Every structure is written in structure tokens, then in C-alpha cells.
Backbone as CSV, one residue per row, in Angstrom:
resi,resn,N_x,N_y,N_z,CA_x,CA_y,CA_z,C_x,C_y,C_z
1,UNK,-41.324,7.004,41.470,-42.062,6.374,40.407,-41.662,6.933,39.048
2,UNK,-41.472,8.238,38.970,-41.072,8.850,37.713,-39.659,8.405,37.342
3,UNK,-38.765,8.287,38.332,-37.395,7.863,38.061,-37.352,6.464,37.470
4,UNK,-38.217,5.587,37.915,-38.248,4.221,37.400,-38.648,4.216,35.931
5,UNK,-39.523,5.110,35.523,-39.953,5.169,34.136,-38.823,5.678,33.242
6,UNK,-37.988,6.605,33.770,-36.887,7.136,32.985,-35.780,6.108,32.788
7,UNK,-35.596,5.207,33.741,-34.522,4.235,33.670,-34.874,3.006,32.844
8,UNK,-36.133,2.843,32.482,-36.518,1.651,31.727,-35.876,1.690,30.341
9,UNK,-35.422,0.549,29.840,-34.769,0.517,28.524,-35.767,0.791,27.409
10,UNK,-35.243,1.261,26.295,-36.093,1.518,25.145,-36.601,0.198,24.591
11,UNK,-37.777,0.203,24.017,-38.295,-1.045,23.441,-37.411,-1.482,22.271
12,UNK,-37.191,-2.764,22.181,-36.356,-3.334,21.125,-37.212,-3.624,19.896
13,UNK,-36.755,-3.200,18.753,-37.434,-3.447,17.494,-36.889,-4.755,16.938
14,UNK,-37.757,-5.702,16.589,-37.265,-6.962,16.032,-36.497,-6.733,14.733
15,UNK,-35.339,-7.369,14.613,-34.516,-7.274,13.418,-33.574,-6.085,13.401
16,UNK,-33.721,-5.154,14.343,-32.818,-4.003,14.397,-31.513,-4.420,15.058
17,UNK,-30.402,-3.794,14.691,-29.131,-4.161,15.315,-29.140,-3.825,16.801
18,UNK,-28.613,-4.707,17.574,-28.543,-4.499,19.011,-27.443,-3.500,19.323
19,UNK,-27.456,-2.959,20.539,-26.478,-1.958,20.926,-25.057,-2.497,20.827
20,UNK,-24.844,-3.737,21.199,-23.497,-4.305,21.156,-23.008,-4.474,19.719
21,UNK,-23.916,-4.651,18.758,-23.532,-4.819,17.363,-23.104,-3.497,16.736
22,UNK,-23.718,-2.380,17.154,-23.411,-1.095,16.548,-22.271,-0.379,17.250
23,UNK,-22.003,-0.654,18.508,-20.972,0.074,19.232,-19.575,-0.477,18.973
24,UNK,-19.448,-1.678,18.447,-18.143,-2.279,18.177,-18.078,-2.764,16.731
25,UNK,-17.916,-1.817,15.771,-17.813,-2.268,14.381,-16.502,-3.014,14.164
26,UNK,-16.515,-3.888,13.175,-15.311,-4.640,12.875,-14.249,-3.690,12.338
27,UNK,-13.052,-3.856,12.804,-11.933,-3.034,12.366,-11.188,-3.727,11.237
28,UNK,-10.692,-2.941,10.293,-9.906,-3.481,9.190,-8.449,-3.648,9.600
29,UNK,-7.946,-2.701,10.385,-6.547,-2.769,10.807,-6.274,-4.058,11.566
30,UNK,-5.203,-4.708,11.166,-4.730,-5.950,11.778,-5.719,-7.110,11.663
31,UNK,-6.699,-6.986,10.791,-7.586,-8.112,10.517,-6.885,-9.024,9.518
32,UNK,-7.487,-10.160,9.235,-6.852,-11.077,8.288,-6.798,-10.473,6.888
33,UNK,-7.785,-9.632,6.544,-7.778,-8.973,5.236,-6.634,-7.967,5.142
34,UNK,-6.420,-7.231,6.213,-5.322,-6.277,6.270,-3.986,-6.997,6.111
35,UNK,-3.823,-8.094,6.829,-2.573,-8.858,6.743,-2.390,-9.480,5.369
36,UNK,-3.461,-9.943,4.753,-3.351,-10.529,3.411,-2.871,-9.479,2.407
37,UNK,-3.415,-8.275,2.485,-2.989,-7.206,1.579,-1.556,-6.777,1.868
38,UNK,-1.191,-6.710,3.142,0.172,-6.322,3.497,1.180,-7.354,2.992
39,UNK,0.852,-8.614,3.108,1.752,-9.661,2.619,1.840,-9.608,1.096
40,UNK,0.721,-9.342,0.427,0.741,-9.224,-1.036,1.619,-8.052,-1.472
41,UNK,1.493,-6.907,-0.805,2.335,-5.749,-1.112,3.801,-6.109,-0.894
42,UNK,4.084,-6.788,0.208,5.455,-7.195,0.520,6.030,-8.082,-0.585
43,UNK,5.293,-9.090,-0.985,5.784,-10.044,-1.990,5.998,-9.351,-3.341
44,UNK,5.046,-8.536,-3.770,5.153,-7.867,-5.071,6.373,-6.947,-5.109
45,UNK,6.532,-6.117,-4.088,7.643,-5.174,-4.115,8.984,-5.844,-3.857
46,UNK,9.003,-6.890,-3.068,10.254,-7.621,-2.880,10.668,-8.310,-4.177
47,UNK,9.702,-8.823,-4.923,9.986,-9.455,-6.210,10.607,-8.458,-7.195
48,UNK,9.956,-7.293,-7.353,10.476,-6.298,-8.294,11.800,-5.704,-7.819
49,UNK,11.944,-5.494,-6.520,13.192,-4.927,-6.002,14.359,-5.881,-6.173
50,UNK,14.126,-7.166,-5.986,15.226,-8.132,-6.115,15.756,-8.176,-7.540
51,UNK,14.927,-7.918,-8.512,15.362,-7.896,-9.902,16.272,-6.723,-10.220
52,UNK,16.201,-5.680,-9.417,17.022,-4.499,-9.667,18.487,-4.712,-9.287
53,UNK,18.797,-5.801,-8.610,20.172,-6.044,-8.175,20.912,-7.035,-9.075
54,UNK,20.294,-7.431,-10.185,20.972,-8.298,-11.150,21.853,-7.425,-12.038
55,UNK,23.114,-7.803,-12.176,24.068,-6.957,-12.880,24.388,-7.396,-14.302
56,UNK,23.691,-8.362,-14.842,23.946,-8.793,-16.219,23.658,-7.633,-17.164
57,UNK,24.479,-7.495,-18.165,24.348,-6.367,-19.087,23.010,-6.359,-19.822
58,UNK,22.424,-7.550,-20.016,21.144,-7.615,-20.725,19.941,-7.756,-19.788
59,UNK,20.163,-7.584,-18.489,19.055,-7.648,-17.528,18.086,-6.489,-17.805
60,UNK,16.780,-6.728,-17.702,15.798,-5.688,-18.063,15.965,-4.382,-17.280
61,UNK,16.242,-4.485,-15.992,16.370,-3.258,-15.200,17.635,-2.493,-15.559
62,UNK,18.716,-3.202,-15.875,19.961,-2.540,-16.283,19.730,-1.776,-17.573
63,UNK,19.058,-2.408,-18.525,18.766,-1.775,-19.818,17.858,-0.562,-19.620
64,UNK,16.814,-0.698,-18.815,15.877,0.406,-18.588,16.576,1.601,-17.956
65,UNK,17.361,1.356,-16.914,18.022,2.476,-16.246,19.127,3.072,-17.111
66,UNK,19.700,2.307,-18.041,20.651,2.868,-19.013,19.917,3.801,-19.972
67,UNK,18.686,3.440,-20.347,17.881,4.298,-21.216,17.485,5.589,-20.512
68,UNK,17.242,5.493,-19.211,16.884,6.688,-18.440,18.051,7.670,-18.449
69,UNK,19.269,7.151,-18.333,20.457,7.992,-18.446,20.891,8.695,-17.181
70,UNK,20.329,8.348,-16.049,20.732,8.989,-14.792,21.734,8.137,-14.009
71,UNK,22.133,7.039,-14.550,23.122,6.193,-13.897,22.482,4.994,-13.217
72,UNK,23.314,3.979,-13.000,22.831,2.748,-12.369,22.618,2.913,-10.866
73,UNK,23.153,3.977,-10.274,22.922,4.226,-8.853,21.432,4.379,-8.572
74,UNK,20.687,4.937,-9.530,19.245,5.116,-9.351,18.527,3.768,-9.263
75,UNK,19.019,2.786,-10.007,18.447,1.431,-9.954,18.626,0.847,-8.563
76,UNK,19.835,0.993,-8.007,20.084,0.479,-6.657,19.268,1.242,-5.616
77,UNK,19.178,2.544,-5.780,18.398,3.364,-4.842,16.928,2.953,-4.859
78,UNK,16.360,2.767,-6.050,14.962,2.342,-6.164,14.767,0.974,-5.536
79,UNK,15.699,0.059,-5.786,15.596,-1.278,-5.192,15.646,-1.254,-3.679
80,UNK,16.572,-0.463,-3.134,16.686,-0.357,-1.667,15.426,0.259,-1.075
81,UNK,14.917,1.320,-1.692,13.691,1.947,-1.183,12.503,0.994,-1.247
82,UNK,12.413,0.190,-2.300,11.321,-0.775,-2.398,11.442,-1.857,-1.332
83,UNK,12.641,-2.305,-1.059,12.833,-3.322,-0.009,12.509,-2.744,1.363
84,UNK,12.983,-1.536,1.640,12.681,-0.890,2.925,11.178,-0.703,3.084
85,UNK,10.529,-0.172,2.048,9.077,0.027,2.108,8.325,-1.276,2.291
86,UNK,8.761,-2.331,1.602,8.093,-3.629,1.710,8.202,-4.166,3.142
87,UNK,9.375,-4.066,3.735,9.526,-4.565,5.103,8.783,-3.698,6.115
88,UNK,8.717,-2.387,5.884,7.960,-1.517,6.795,6.467,-1.822,6.762
89,UNK,5.966,-2.268,5.618,4.537,-2.603,5.506,4.198,-3.801,6.394
90,UNK,5.155,-4.649,6.677,4.880,-5.832,7.497,4.721,-5.518,8.982
91,UNK,5.239,-4.400,9.450,5.127,-4.040,10.858,3.887,-3.179,11.074
92,UNK,3.097,-3.518,12.072,1.836,-2.800,12.316,2.047,-1.320,12.606
93,UNK,3.162,-0.971,13.203,3.405,0.426,13.577,3.948,1.263,12.432
94,UNK,4.453,0.618,11.387,5.103,1.365,10.303,4.447,1.149,8.942
95,UNK,3.221,0.668,8.923,2.545,0.396,7.648,2.428,1.669,6.816
96,UNK,1.956,2.750,7.424,1.755,3.988,6.675,3.069,4.532,6.130
97,UNK,4.142,4.452,6.897,5.449,4.909,6.423,5.907,4.073,5.231
98,UNK,5.751,2.765,5.324,6.114,1.890,4.212,5.308,2.181,2.969
99,UNK,4.003,2.388,3.140,3.148,2.709,1.992,3.524,4.054,1.388
100,UNK,3.911,5.021,2.229,4.325,6.329,1.717,5.603,6.208,0.892
101,UNK,6.558,5.420,1.365,7.801,5.217,0.612,7.509,4.540,-0.723
102,UNK,6.688,3.493,-0.687,6.367,2.777,-1.924,5.590,3.660,-2.899
103,UNK,4.682,4.485,-2.374,3.926,5.403,-3.239,4.863,6.429,-3.877
104,UNK,5.823,6.920,-3.123,6.782,7.885,-3.666,7.629,7.254,-4.773
105,UNK,8.049,6.011,-4.562,8.837,5.318,-5.594,8.007,5.120,-6.855
106,UNK,6.738,4.735,-6.708,5.884,4.531,-7.876,5.590,5.845,-8.589
107,UNK,5.396,6.916,-7.827,5.161,8.223,-8.435,6.400,8.675,-9.217
108,UNK,7.579,8.460,-8.661,8.820,8.791,-9.358,8.977,7.942,-10.620
109,UNK,8.620,6.669,-10.531,8.715,5.788,-11.700,7.798,6.268,-12.818
110,UNK,6.593,6.669,-12.466,5.651,7.181,-13.467,6.214,8.447,-14.107
111,UNK,6.720,9.357,-13.286,7.257,10.615,-13.804,8.439,10.366,-14.735
112,UNK,9.336,9.465,-14.358,10.513,9.185,-15.189,10.106,8.558,-16.516
113,UNK,9.194,7.599,-16.472,8.791,6.928,-17.710,8.060,7.893,-18.647
114,UNK,7.242,8.762,-18.094,6.474,9.683,-18.933,7.325,10.859,-19.399
115,UNK,8.095,11.479,-18.498,8.817,12.703,-18.826,10.139,12.428,-19.542
116,UNK,10.916,11.473,-19.049,12.240,11.234,-19.625,12.184,10.269,-20.806
117,UNK,11.472,9.143,-20.629,11.440,8.145,-21.696,10.349,8.411,-22.734
118,UNK,9.379,9.268,-22.408,8.268,9.605,-23.314,7.493,8.363,-23.743
119,UNK,7.257,7.461,-22.778,6.481,6.243,-23.056,5.389,6.092,-21.991
120,UNK,4.334,6.885,-22.080,3.301,6.833,-21.045,2.624,5.475,-20.921
121,UNK,2.569,4.711,-21.978,1.958,3.387,-21.909,2.725,2.433,-21.003
122,UNK,4.032,2.648,-20.907,4.853,1.792,-20.050,4.671,2.108,-18.569
123,UNK,4.005,3.200,-18.258,3.789,3.587,-16.861,2.556,2.919,-16.260
124,UNK,1.881,2.075,-17.020,0.628,1.490,-16.542,0.809,0.669,-15.266
125,UNK,1.816,-0.203,-15.223,2.017,-1.044,-14.043,2.335,-0.200,-12.820
126,UNK,3.204,0.780,-12.976,3.530,1.659,-11.848,2.292,2.429,-11.394
127,UNK,1.477,2.882,-12.354,0.250,3.596,-12.011,-0.736,2.679,-11.287
128,UNK,-0.868,1.453,-11.759,-1.779,0.499,-11.112,-1.317,0.200,-9.687
129,UNK,-0.021,0.017,-9.494,0.500,-0.223,-8.145,0.296,0.997,-7.254
130,UNK,0.493,2.185,-7.805,0.265,3.410,-7.034,-1.191,3.519,-6.610
131,UNK,-2.114,3.235,-7.511,-3.550,3.268,-7.173,-3.888,2.254,-6.091
132,UNK,-3.310,1.059,-6.189,-3.557,0.027,-5.185,-3.015,0.454,-3.823
133,UNK,-1.832,1.053,-3.806,-1.249,1.520,-2.543,-2.128,2.594,-1.922
134,UNK,-2.573,3.547,-2.718,-3.413,4.628,-2.198,-4.736,4.081,-1.680
135,UNK,-5.348,3.148,-2.406,-6.618,2.556,-1.948,-6.424,1.810,-0.631
136,UNK,-5.345,1.057,-0.528,-5.050,0.321,0.706,-4.810,1.297,1.853
137,UNK,-4.058,2.352,1.601,-3.754,3.360,2.603,-5.041,4.036,3.083
138,UNK,-5.912,4.403,2.144,-7.164,5.063,2.512,-8.070,4.131,3.316
139,UNK,-8.079,2.862,2.977,-8.903,1.893,3.718,-8.408,1.756,5.150
140,UNK,-7.111,1.739,5.327,-6.547,1.647,6.683,-6.834,2.897,7.488
141,UNK,-6.835,4.054,6.860,-7.034,5.313,7.591,-8.489,5.518,7.986
142,UNK,-9.403,4.780,7.362,-10.827,4.900,7.694,-11.128,4.383,9.085
143,UNK,-10.366,3.427,9.559,-10.626,2.859,10.894,-10.085,3.752,11.985
């Protein structure tokens, strides 16, 4: 008789979440929101990276990297790293690696613009992208 009393379920409170609702929270990883952000990151970085391979003398990236003074090889290196990072973000197993590569490129861009070019205002876009990458990365790691 005592055993039967111990096995009885707890009384249900009206309006309280049921056990099945609390034991399986919705995951962000691989949800449609996760994929939408990953595709947005892919498109943005692929767009900027593709511009780095234009060789016209008056192309904006050619002019910028000439002002930096470290050579045009850095422009190609940044473009390749952005393309690699963008494609890694599309694979579920390599999202964090892709985000780390993209964050490193943005951090380097901020450092170069502030330290070498002495134009901190021009680092705003790179800083905004870096913040977005970190926020996305932190949201994925929460699950």
C-alpha cells in the first residue's frame, strides 16, 4: 500500500509546462534560424572575398592594400581565408572552425586599419562583422 502511494504521479498544476515540454528544449543548432544566419555569413564573406581578386589598378581592394604597404599577396591571402571560412560555415561539422577563421581575419583587418593606416573610423564594418560572428558563435555554443 505504501509503495502504491510513492509511485503515484505528482499533481499537475494547470498552465504549468508539462514534463515533455521542459525535457526537450528547442535547439538552435541546425534549426532554420541557424541555417539562415550561416547562409547570410556565407553570402557576405563570399561577396567581400570575391572583390579581393579584381586586379584593376583602381579597384578599391588593390588601392587599400597598396596603402597598407605589405604587398598584394596579403589581399589574396585575406580573400582565400574569407572564402575558406565562408564555405566551412556551411558544413554543420565545421561551423566553429569557419567562424574562427573569419573572426581572425576581421580582427586582423581591424588591427591593420587602426595601427597601420591610423583610420579607426574605417574599422567600423570589420568590427561590426566581428561582433556578429562572435554573437553567432556564442549562440551556437549555448546549445
